[in-house]
KOLTOR-884511 format. One record per residue: residue number from 1; chain; x, y, z of N, C-alpha, C in turn. Coordinates in pm, whole numbers, always signed. Layout:
REM residues N
[drenlo NUM; 'A'; [X; Y; Z]; [X; Y; Z]; [X; Y; Z]]
...
END
This chain:
REM residues 213
[drenlo 1; 'A'; [+7138; +6585; -867]; [+7240; +6498; -806]; [+7343; +6459; -911]]
[drenlo 2; 'A'; [+7466; +6448; -868]; [+7574; +6408; -956]; [+7545; +6274; -1022]]
[drenlo 3; 'A'; [+7583; +6260; -1147]; [+7568; +6134; -1219]; [+7698; +6055; -1207]]
[drenlo 4; 'A'; [+7688; +5930; -1168]; [+7805; +5844; -1149]; [+7812; +5740; -1262]]
[drenlo 5; 'A'; [+7929; +5684; -1280]; [+7946; +5579; -1381]; [+7918; +5440; -1324]]
[drenlo 6; 'A'; [+7930; +5427; -1191]; [+7906; +5299; -1126]; [+7819; +5321; -1002]]
[drenlo 7; 'A'; [+7706; +5252; -999]; [+7617; +5257; -884]; [+7620; +5121; -816]]
[drenlo 8; 'A'; [+7664; +5121; -691]; [+7667; +5000; -610]; [+7556; +5007; -506]]
[drenlo 9; 'A'; [+7493; +4894; -480]; [+7380; +4890; -388]; [+7395; +4778; -287]]
[drenlo 10; 'A'; [+7346; +4803; -166]; [+7314; +4694; -75]; [+7189; +4625; -132]]
[drenlo 11; 'A'; [+7149; +4514; -72]; [+7034; +4439; -124]; [+6913; +4449; -31]]
[drenlo 12; 'A'; [+6918; +4381; +84]; [+6804; +4381; +176]; [+6775; +4521; +231]]
[drenlo 13; 'A'; [+6649; +4559; +226]; [+6601; +4689; +274]; [+6648; +4806; +189]]
[drenlo 14; 'A'; [+6728; +4780; +84]; [+6770; +4884; -9]; [+6701; +4867; -143]]
[drenlo 15; 'A'; [+6718; +4749; -203]; [+6651; +4718; -329]; [+6526; +4634; -308]]
[drenlo 16; 'A'; [+6526; +4555; -203]; [+6416; +4461; -179]; [+6371; +4465; -34]]
[drenlo 17; 'A'; [+6252; +4413; -11]; [+6203; +4389; +124]; [+6185; +4238; +140]]
[drenlo 18; 'A'; [+6274; +4178; +217]; [+6265; +4035; +244]; [+6236; +4010; +392]]
[drenlo 19; 'A'; [+6185; +4114; +457]; [+6164; +4108; +601]; [+6077; +3990; +644]]
[drenlo 20; 'A'; [+5963; +3972; +577]; [+5871; +3866; +620]; [+5936; +3728; +607]]
[drenlo 21; 'A'; [+6013; +3708; +501]; [+6079; +3579; +482]; [+6189; +3558; +585]]
[drenlo 22; 'A'; [+6265; +3662; +615]; [+6371; +3651; +715]; [+6313; +3621; +852]]
[drenlo 23; 'A'; [+6208; +3693; +890]; [+6143; +3668; +1018]; [+6093; +3524; +1026]]
[drenlo 24; 'A'; [+6029; +3478; +919]; [+5976; +3342; +916]; [+6087; +3239; +933]]
[drenlo 25; 'A'; [+6196; +3258; +859]; [+6307; +3162; +866]; [+6370; +3160; +1006]]
[drenlo 26; 'A'; [+6384; +3277; +1066]; [+6441; +3282; +1201]; [+6348; +3215; +1302]]
[drenlo 27; 'A'; [+6220; +3244; +1297]; [+6127; +3186; +1394]; [+6121; +3034; +1382]]
[drenlo 28; 'A'; [+6117; +2985; +1260]; [+6115; +2839; +1241]; [+6244; +2776; +1292]]
[drenlo 29; 'A'; [+6357; +2840; +1261]; [+6486; +2784; +1303]; [+6503; +2790; +1454]]
[drenlo 30; 'A'; [+6454; +2896; +1516]; [+6458; +2903; +1663]; [+6381; +2786; +1724]]
[drenlo 31; 'A'; [+6265; +2756; +1667]; [+6187; +2642; +1717]; [+6260; +2510; +1695]]
[drenlo 32; 'A'; [+6316; +2493; +1575]; [+6380; +2366; +1541]; [+6508; +2342; +1621]]
[drenlo 33; 'A'; [+6577; +2450; +1659]; [+6705; +2435; +1730]; [+6691; +2450; +1881]]
[drenlo 34; 'A'; [+6570; +2482; +1928]; [+6547; +2486; +2072]; [+6585; +2615; +2141]]
[drenlo 35; 'A'; [+6618; +2717; +2063]; [+6648; +2847; +2124]; [+6518; +2920; +2156]]
[drenlo 36; 'A'; [+6519; +3008; +2257]; [+6397; +3084; +2289]; [+6357; +3173; +2172]]
[drenlo 37; 'A'; [+6227; +3190; +2154]; [+6179; +3280; +2049]; [+6216; +3425; +2082]]
[drenlo 38; 'A'; [+6229; +3506; +1976]; [+6258; +3648; +1992]; [+6147; +3730; +1928]]
[drenlo 39; 'A'; [+6130; +3852; +1975]; [+6032; +3942; +1915]; [+6074; +3978; +1772]]
[drenlo 40; 'A'; [+5975; +4006; +1688]; [+6005; +4045; +1550]; [+6101; +4162; +1544]]
[drenlo 41; 'A'; [+6082; +4262; +1630]; [+6168; +4381; +1627]; [+6313; +4346; +1658]]
[drenlo 42; 'A'; [+6334; +4249; +1747]; [+6471; +4208; +1780]; [+6539; +4146; +1658]]
[drenlo 43; 'A'; [+6465; +4066; +1583]; [+6519; +4005; +1462]; [+6536; +4109; +1352]]
[drenlo 44; 'A'; [+6436; +4196; +1340]; [+6436; +4298; +1235]; [+6562; +4385; +1242]]
[drenlo 45; 'A'; [+6606; +4415; +1362]; [+6724; +4501; +1378]; [+6852; +4437; +1328]]
[drenlo 46; 'A'; [+6852; +4305; +1308]; [+6974; +4237; +1261]; [+6980; +4225; +1109]]
[drenlo 47; 'A'; [+6871; +4261; +1040]; [+6869; +4247; +894]; [+6973; +4341; +832]]
[drenlo 48; 'A'; [+7057; +4285; +747]; [+7164; +4362; +686]; [+7300; +4337; +748]]
[drenlo 49; 'A'; [+7301; +4280; +868]; [+7427; +4244; +931]; [+7481; +4116; +867]]
[drenlo 50; 'A'; [+7612; +4093; +876]; [+7665; +3962; +836]; [+7588; +3852; +908]]
[drenlo 51; 'A'; [+7559; +3743; +838]; [+7467; +3643; +890]; [+7508; +3586; +1025]]
[drenlo 52; 'A'; [+7635; +3557; +1044]; [+7678; +3502; +1172]; [+7659; +3604; +1284]]
[drenlo 53; 'A'; [+7681; +3731; +1254]; [+7658; +3835; +1356]; [+7510; +3844; +1389]]
[drenlo 54; 'A'; [+7425; +3835; +1285]; [+7281; +3840; +1308]; [+7235; +3722; +1394]]
[drenlo 55; 'A'; [+7287; +3604; +1363]; [+7248; +3485; +1439]; [+7291; +3498; +1585]]
[drenlo 56; 'A'; [+7413; +3542; +1608]; [+7460; +3556; +1746]; [+7375; +3655; +1824]]
[drenlo 57; 'A'; [+7331; +3760; +1756]; [+7246; +3858; +1822]; [+7109; +3797; +1853]]
[drenlo 58; 'A'; [+7055; +3721; +1758]; [+6922; +3662; +1778]; [+6923; +3556; +1887]]
[drenlo 59; 'A'; [+7026; +3470; +1888]; [+7030; +3364; +1990]; [+7097; +3410; +2118]]
[drenlo 60; 'A'; [+7150; +3533; +2115]; [+7214; +3590; +2234]; [+7329; +3502; +2283]]
[drenlo 61; 'A'; [+7412; +3462; +2187]; [+7529; +3381; +2220]; [+7641; +3413; +2121]]
[drenlo 62; 'A'; [+7762; +3421; +2170]; [+7878; +3445; +2085]; [+7950; +3315; +2051]]
[drenlo 63; 'A'; [+7890; +3203; +2082]; [+7951; +3072; +2057]; [+7948; +3042; +1907]]
[drenlo 64; 'A'; [+8067; +3034; +1846]; [+8078; +3014; +1702]; [+8014; +2883; +1657]]
[drenlo 65; 'A'; [+8037; +2776; +1731]; [+7984; +2645; +1691]; [+7832; +2644; +1697]]
[drenlo 66; 'A'; [+7776; +2702; +1800]; [+7630; +2706; +1813]; [+7569; +2792; +1703]]
[drenlo 67; 'A'; [+7634; +2904; +1672]; [+7585; +2991; +1565]; [+7592; +2920; +1430]]
[drenlo 68; 'A'; [+7700; +2846; +1407]; [+7715; +2772; +1282]; [+7608; +2664; +1271]]
[drenlo 69; 'A'; [+7581; +2593; +1378]; [+7477; +2490; +1377]; [+7341; +2553; +1344]]
[drenlo 70; 'A'; [+7315; +2670; +1401]; [+7191; +2741; +1373]; [+7184; +2778; +1225]]
[drenlo 71; 'A'; [+7296; +2825; +1171]; [+7301; +2865; +1030]; [+7268; +2749; +937]]
[drenlo 72; 'A'; [+7317; +2632; +967]; [+7292; +2516; +881]; [+7143; +2485; +874]]
[drenlo 73; 'A'; [+7073; +2497; +984]; [+6929; +2474; +983]; [+6858; +2589; +911]]
[drenlo 74; 'A'; [+6903; +2711; +938]; [+6843; +2830; +875]; [+6851; +2822; +722]]
[drenlo 75; 'A'; [+6963; +2774; +671]; [+6982; +2766; +525]; [+6872; +2682; +460]]
[drenlo 76; 'A'; [+6833; +2575; +525]; [+6728; +2490; +471]; [+6595; +2563; +463]]
[drenlo 77; 'A'; [+6566; +2643; +564]; [+6442; +2722; +562]; [+6450; +2832; +458]]
[drenlo 78; 'A'; [+6568; +2893; +445]; [+6585; +2999; +345]; [+6568; +2945; +204]]
[drenlo 79; 'A'; [+6616; +2823; +179]; [+6596; +2761; +48]; [+6447; +2747; +17]]
[drenlo 80; 'A'; [+6369; +2727; +120]; [+6226; +2704; +103]; [+6147; +2835; +89]]
[drenlo 81; 'A'; [+6185; +2937; +165]; [+6098; +3054; +176]; [+6157; +3187; +127]]
[drenlo 82; 'A'; [+6290; +3198; +116]; [+6349; +3331; +102]; [+6316; +3401; -30]]
[drenlo 83; 'A'; [+6340; +3338; -142]; [+6319; +3407; -269]; [+6172; +3439; -292]]
[drenlo 84; 'A'; [+6084; +3345; -259]; [+5940; +3368; -275]; [+5892; +3481; -185]]
[drenlo 85; 'A'; [+5958; +3499; -71]; [+5917; +3602; +24]; [+5995; +3732; +12]]
[drenlo 86; 'A'; [+6071; +3747; -96]; [+6150; +3868; -119]; [+6087; +3947; -233]]
[drenlo 87; 'A'; [+6063; +4076; -211]; [+5993; +4158; -308]; [+6070; +4288; -334]]
[drenlo 88; 'A'; [+6087; +4321; -461]; [+6149; +4449; -494]; [+6062; +4563; -442]]
[drenlo 89; 'A'; [+6127; +4667; -389]; [+6053; +4788; -354]; [+5989; +4845; -481]]
[drenlo 90; 'A'; [+5880; +4921; -468]; [+5804; +4965; -586]; [+5884; +5031; -697]]
[drenlo 91; 'A'; [+5988; +5108; -662]; [+6059; +5184; -764]; [+6195; +5123; -802]]
[drenlo 92; 'A'; [+6230; +5010; -743]; [+6364; +4954; -764]; [+6395; +4928; -910]]
[drenlo 93; 'A'; [+6313; +4851; -976]; [+6344; +4810; -1114]; [+6345; +4930; -1208]]
[drenlo 94; 'A'; [+6255; +5025; -1187]; [+6252; +5145; -1271]; [+6379; +5226; -1253]]
[drenlo 95; 'A'; [+6427; +5236; -1130]; [+6551; +5310; -1104]; [+6670; +5241; -1170]]
[drenlo 96; 'A'; [+6679; +5111; -1154]; [+6791; +5038; -1215]; [+6789; +5051; -1367]]
[drenlo 97; 'A'; [+6671; +5045; -1426]; [+6660; +5061; -1572]; [+6701; +5202; -1614]]
[drenlo 98; 'A'; [+6660; +5302; -1537]; [+6695; +5440; -1570]; [+6846; +5463; -1562]]
[drenlo 99; 'A'; [+6910; +5406; -1461]; [+7055; +5419; -1449]; [+7125; +5349; -1565]]
[drenlo 100; 'A'; [+7071; +5235; -1605]; [+7123; +5163; -1721]; [+7116; +5251; -1846]]
[drenlo 101; 'A'; [+7002; +5320; -1862]; [+6983; +5405; -1980]; [+7079; +5523; -1981]]
[drenlo 102; 'A'; [+7127; +5562; -1863]; [+7227; +5669; -1854]; [+7367; +5617; -1889]]
[drenlo 103; 'A'; [+7379; +5486; -1906]; [+7508; +5426; -1939]; [+7587; +5379; -1819]]
[drenlo 104; 'A'; [+7525; +5380; -1701]; [+7595; +5341; -1579]; [+7604; +5190; -1566]]
[drenlo 105; 'A'; [+7706; +5146; -1494]; [+7719; +5007; -1452]; [+7655; +4993; -1314]]
[drenlo 106; 'A'; [+7607; +4872; -1283]; [+7537; +4850; -1157]; [+7589; +4724; -1089]]
[drenlo 107; 'A'; [+7617; +4736; -960]; [+7662; +4621; -882]; [+7593; +4616; -747]]
[drenlo 108; 'A'; [+7600; +4500; -685]; [+7542; +4480; -552]; [+7652; +4431; -457]]
[drenlo 109; 'A'; [+7660; +4496; -341]; [+7752; +4454; -235]; [+7666; +4423; -113]]
[drenlo 110; 'A'; [+7655; +4297; -76]; [+7557; +4259; +25]; [+7611; +4158; +124]]
[drenlo 111; 'A'; [+7548; +4156; +242]; [+7579; +4055; +342]; [+7504; +3925; +316]]
[drenlo 112; 'A'; [+7422; +3924; +210]; [+7352; +3803; +169]; [+7442; +3727; +71]]
[drenlo 113; 'A'; [+7418; +3599; +55]; [+7501; +3522; -38]; [+7469; +3561; -183]]
[drenlo 114; 'A'; [+7570; +3550; -266]; [+7556; +3589; -407]; [+7446; +3509; -477]]
[drenlo 115; 'A'; [+7442; +3379; -455]; [+7345; +3297; -528]; [+7202; +3333; -489]]
[drenlo 116; 'A'; [+7180; +3373; -363]; [+7045; +3408; -319]; [+6999; +3537; -388]]
[drenlo 117; 'A'; [+7090; +3632; -404]; [+7057; +3758; -473]; [+7031; +3731; -621]]
[drenlo 118; 'A'; [+7120; +3653; -683]; [+7104; +3621; -825]; [+6973; +3547; -849]]
[drenlo 119; 'A'; [+6937; +3462; -755]; [+6813; +3385; -766]; [+6692; +3477; -777]]
[drenlo 120; 'A'; [+6692; +3586; -701]; [+6578; +3680; -704]; [+6569; +3751; -840]]
[drenlo 121; 'A'; [+6682; +3801; -890]; [+6680; +3869; -1019]; [+6641; +3774; -1132]]
[drenlo 122; 'A'; [+6687; +3651; -1124]; [+6652; +3552; -1225]; [+6505; +3515; -1217]]
[drenlo 123; 'A'; [+6455; +3495; -1095]; [+6315; +3457; -1077]; [+6220; +3563; -1131]]
[drenlo 124; 'A'; [+6261; +3689; -1121]; [+6177; +3799; -1169]; [+6206; +3838; -1314]]
[drenlo 125; 'A'; [+6296; +3763; -1378]; [+6323; +3784; -1520]; [+6400; +3910; -1553]]
[drenlo 126; 'A'; [+6483; +3958; -1458]; [+6558; +4082; -1482]; [+6707; +4068; -1449]]
[drenlo 127; 'A'; [+6770; +3955; -1481]; [+6912; +3939; -1446]; [+7003; +4038; -1519]]
[drenlo 128; 'A'; [+6956; +4093; -1632]; [+7038; +4185; -1710]; [+7057; +4321; -1643]]
[drenlo 129; 'A'; [+6983; +4348; -1535]; [+6994; +4478; -1470]; [+7118; +4490; -1382]]
[drenlo 130; 'A'; [+7183; +4377; -1353]; [+7298; +4377; -1262]; [+7423; +4327; -1334]]
[drenlo 131; 'A'; [+7531; +4405; -1322]; [+7658; +4365; -1386]; [+7744; +4277; -1296]]
[drenlo 132; 'A'; [+7732; +4295; -1164]; [+7820; +4222; -1073]; [+7754; +4212; -936]]
[drenlo 133; 'A'; [+7757; +4095; -876]; [+7710; +4074; -740]; [+7826; +4025; -655]]
[drenlo 134; 'A'; [+7851; +4093; -545]; [+7952; +4051; -449]; [+7879; +4026; -317]]
[drenlo 135; 'A'; [+7866; +3898; -281]; [+7792; +3861; -162]; [+7882; +3826; -46]]
[drenlo 136; 'A'; [+7818; +3778; +60]; [+7892; +3746; +182]; [+7994; +3635; +160]]
[drenlo 137; 'A'; [+7967; +3548; +63]; [+8058; +3437; +36]; [+8176; +3478; -51]]
[drenlo 138; 'A'; [+8179; +3604; -93]; [+8287; +3653; -179]; [+8392; +3736; -105]]
[drenlo 139; 'A'; [+8371; +3759; +24]; [+8463; +3843; +101]; [+8503; +3772; +230]]
[drenlo 140; 'A'; [+8620; +3810; +281]; [+8664; +3757; +410]; [+8621; +3849; +523]]
[drenlo 141; 'A'; [+8612; +3979; +494]; [+8575; +4078; +594]; [+8444; +4145; +552]]
[drenlo 142; 'A'; [+8344; +4138; +637]; [+8212; +4190; +604]; [+8198; +4338; +641]]
[drenlo 143; 'A'; [+8099; +4402; +582]; [+8071; +4543; +612]; [+8057; +4564; +763]]
[drenlo 144; 'A'; [+8114; +4673; +816]; [+8161; +4794; +748]; [+8302; +4788; +689]]
[drenlo 145; 'A'; [+8363; +4672; +686]; [+8490; +4660; +614]; [+8465; +4692; +466]]
[drenlo 146; 'A'; [+8562; +4752; +399]; [+8541; +4797; +261]; [+8567; +4692; +154]]
[drenlo 147; 'A'; [+8597; +4568; +194]; [+8645; +4468; +97]; [+8553; +4451; -22]]
[drenlo 148; 'A'; [+8422; +4439; +3]; [+8329; +4418; -108]; [+8330; +4531; -208]]
[drenlo 149; 'A'; [+8328; +4653; -158]; [+8331; +4771; -246]; [+8462; +4777; -321]]
[drenlo 150; 'A'; [+8571; +4751; -253]; [+8702; +4756; -319]; [+8714; +4648; -427]]
[drenlo 151; 'A'; [+8654; +4532; -404]; [+8653; +4429; -508]; [+8575; +4475; -630]]
[drenlo 152; 'A'; [+8467; +4547; -607]; [+8390; +4600; -720]; [+8470; +4704; -797]]
[drenlo 153; 'A'; [+8541; +4790; -726]; [+8624; +4890; -793]; [+8730; +4824; -879]]
[drenlo 154; 'A'; [+8787; +4716; -826]; [+8888; +4645; -902]; [+8827; +4578; -1025]]
[drenlo 155; 'A'; [+8708; +4524; -1011]; [+8641; +4457; -1123]; [+8605; +4557; -1233]]
[drenlo 156; 'A'; [+8546; +4670; -1195]; [+8500; +4766; -1295]; [+8610; +4862; -1342]]
[drenlo 157; 'A'; [+8720; +4867; -1268]; [+8834; +4952; -1305]; [+8790; +5098; -1324]]
[drenlo 158; 'A'; [+8722; +5150; -1221]; [+8678; +5289; -1222]; [+8733; +5360; -1100]]
[drenlo 159; 'A'; [+8764; +5490; -1113]; [+8814; +5566; -997]; [+8703; +5588; -895]]
[drenlo 160; 'A'; [+8742; +5606; -770]; [+8647; +5616; -661]; [+8549; +5732; -676]]
[drenlo 161; 'A'; [+8594; +5840; -735]; [+8507; +5957; -747]; [+8393; +5937; -845]]
[drenlo 162; 'A'; [+8396; +5827; -919]; [+8288; +5798; -1015]; [+8195; +5687; -966]]
[drenlo 163; 'A'; [+8203; +5661; -834]; [+8128; +5549; -776]; [+8040; +5599; -661]]
[drenlo 164; 'A'; [+7916; +5552; -658]; [+7824; +5579; -548]; [+7775; +5447; -490]]
[drenlo 165; 'A'; [+7782; +5436; -358]; [+7726; +5320; -289]; [+7601; +5363; -214]]
[drenlo 166; 'A'; [+7491; +5290; -232]; [+7364; +5322; -168]; [+7324; +5207; -76]]
[drenlo 167; 'A'; [+7288; +5241; +47]; [+7248; +5138; +142]; [+7156; +5193; +249]]
[drenlo 168; 'A'; [+7098; +5101; +326]; [+6999; +5138; +427]; [+7050; +5130; +569]]
[drenlo 169; 'A'; [+7174; +5086; +587]; [+7223; +5059; +722]; [+7351; +5136; +752]]
[drenlo 170; 'A'; [+7373; +5155; +882]; [+7497; +5219; +926]; [+7619; +5138; +883]]
[drenlo 171; 'A'; [+7605; +5006; +867]; [+7721; +4927; +821]; [+7752; +4959; +675]]
[drenlo 172; 'A'; [+7650; +4993; +597]; [+7672; +5036; +458]; [+7743; +5170; +455]]
[drenlo 173; 'A'; [+7698; +5262; +540]; [+7762; +5394; +547]; [+7908; +5380; +588]]
[drenlo 174; 'A'; [+7934; +5292; +683]; [+8072; +5270; +727]; [+8157; +5207; +619]]
[drenlo 175; 'A'; [+8100; +5114; +543]; [+8174; +5050; +435]; [+8212; +5151; +328]]
[drenlo 176; 'A'; [+8118; +5239; +291]; [+8148; +5342; +191]; [+8256; +5436; +241]]
[drenlo 177; 'A'; [+8245; +5476; +367]; [+8345; +5565; +426]; [+8483; +5499; +425]]
[drenlo 178; 'A'; [+8488; +5372; +465]; [+8617; +5301; +470]; [+8675; +5276; +332]]
[drenlo 179; 'A'; [+8587; +5266; +231]; [+8634; +5244; +94]; [+8669; +5376; +24]]
[drenlo 180; 'A'; [+8624; +5488; +79]; [+8653; +5618; +19]; [+8567; +5651; -100]]
[drenlo 181; 'A'; [+8441; +5598; -101]; [+8349; +5631; -210]; [+8230; +5708; -154]]
[drenlo 182; 'A'; [+8160; +5779; -241]; [+8041; +5852; -201]; [+7933; +5756; -154]]
[drenlo 183; 'A'; [+7848; +5806; -62]; [+7742; +5722; -6]; [+7609; +5796; -8]]
[drenlo 184; 'A'; [+7505; +5724; -50]; [+7368; +5773; -41]; [+7290; +5679; +50]]
[drenlo 185; 'A'; [+7225; +5736; +149]; [+7148; +5656; +243]; [+7002; +5652; +202]]
[drenlo 186; 'A'; [+6937; +5539; +229]; [+6793; +5528; +209]; [+6734; +5475; +339]]
[drenlo 187; 'A'; [+6626; +5537; +385]; [+6572; +5505; +517]; [+6461; +5401; +512]]
[drenlo 188; 'A'; [+6472; +5307; +419]; [+6375; +5198; +408]; [+6410; +5080; +498]]
[drenlo 189; 'A'; [+6520; +5093; +572]; [+6559; +4989; +667]; [+6535; +5032; +810]]
[drenlo 190; 'A'; [+6623; +4994; +900]; [+6604; +5025; +1041]; [+6697; +5135; +1092]]
[drenlo 191; 'A'; [+6786; +5186; +1007]; [+6873; +5299; +1044]; [+6802; +5429; +1008]]
[drenlo 192; 'A'; [+6798; +5521; +1103]; [+6724; +5645; +1084]; [+6807; +5751; +1013]]
[drenlo 193; 'A'; [+6738; +5851; +959]; [+6807; +5963; +894]; [+6900; +6032; +993]]
[drenlo 194; 'A'; [+6858; +6043; +1117]; [+6943; +6106; +1218]; [+7072; +6027; +1240]]
[drenlo 195; 'A'; [+7062; +5895; +1243]; [+7182; +5812; +1259]; [+7276; +5827; +1141]]
[drenlo 196; 'A'; [+7220; +5842; +1020]; [+7304; +5857; +901]; [+7381; +5990; +902]]
[drenlo 197; 'A'; [+7332; +6087; +977]; [+7401; +6216; +983]; [+7542; +6203; +1040]]
[drenlo 198; 'A'; [+7568; +6094; +1109]; [+7700; +6072; +1169]; [+7804; +6023; +1069]]
[drenlo 199; 'A'; [+7760; +5997; +944]; [+7850; +5943; +842]; [+7854; +6036; +722]]
[drenlo 200; 'A'; [+7966; +6038; +649]; [+7970; +6115; +524]; [+7863; +6064; +428]]
[drenlo 201; 'A'; [+7793; +6155; +362]; [+7689; +6115; +268]; [+7664; +6228; +168]]
[drenlo 202; 'A'; [+7618; +6191; +51]; [+7579; +6291; -48]; [+7430; +6313; -47]]
[drenlo 203; 'A'; [+7356; +6218; +11]; [+7211; +6231; +15]; [+7153; +6131; +115]]
[drenlo 204; 'A'; [+7046; +6172; +183]; [+6967; +6081; +266]; [+6827; +6080; +207]]
[drenlo 205; 'A'; [+6782; +5962; +164]; [+6659; +5951; +87]; [+6554; +5869; +161]]
[drenlo 206; 'A'; [+6429; +5900; +134]; [+6318; +5817; +184]; [+6283; +5707; +85]]
[drenlo 207; 'A'; [+6321; +5728; -40]; [+6287; +5634; -148]; [+6401; +5631; -248]]
[drenlo 208; 'A'; [+6433; +5513; -296]; [+6547; +5496; -385]; [+6533; +5576; -515]]
[drenlo 209; 'A'; [+6410; +5609; -553]; [+6392; +5684; -678]; [+6449; +5826; -669]]
[drenlo 210; 'A'; [+6480; +5872; -548]; [+6543; +6003; -533]; [+6684; +6006; -590]]
[drenlo 211; 'A'; [+6741; +5889; -621]; [+6870; +5885; -688]; [+6862; +5954; -825]]
[drenlo 212; 'A'; [+6745; +5958; -883]; [+6728; +6013; -1018]; [+6700; +6164; -1017]]
[drenlo 213; 'A'; [+6684; +6223; -898]; [+6654; +6366; -889]; [+6775; +6450; -926]]
END
């Protein structure tokens, strides 16, 4: 596989599995706010979407005020459970270290907030593995809009042909396509390899360590 100078990654379901924590936070918040409970699979399908979009899907309402009220309660639960319930996939840290040894820069473009992502790397004692985090609070337009990726390109001052974005969702594939950078898909999320075939890609992987092949 081609070697790039900048590797950009999504976070949830790409570098980490925070599914159990997300499900827990949603179920508790649904109870606290009086919305009907949803099946785990219904919530699971929203992981990786911008948070307000995920909430609207879970509560089955497009009402901005109601979604915002839900988010405020959810944040309190996330403060309690999210980082402790987020775990790096088995090969994540080894892959990031290997890319570092190749001289590459590494960034994260995620629909999660920047501080929550930074909190995980700090808690696990590996903040040096990431050069830049661009979270949901850093952009006005969320994936599949290219804003986050384009901000990273501006920060690192590298041409698009030297950049690879890796993600687990169709919104990641769309963001890479809209930004004009190469995309590698990983099927550790809820988007299938068949669905990724509809988007430009350099590789569809079952495991992130295939980036090193």
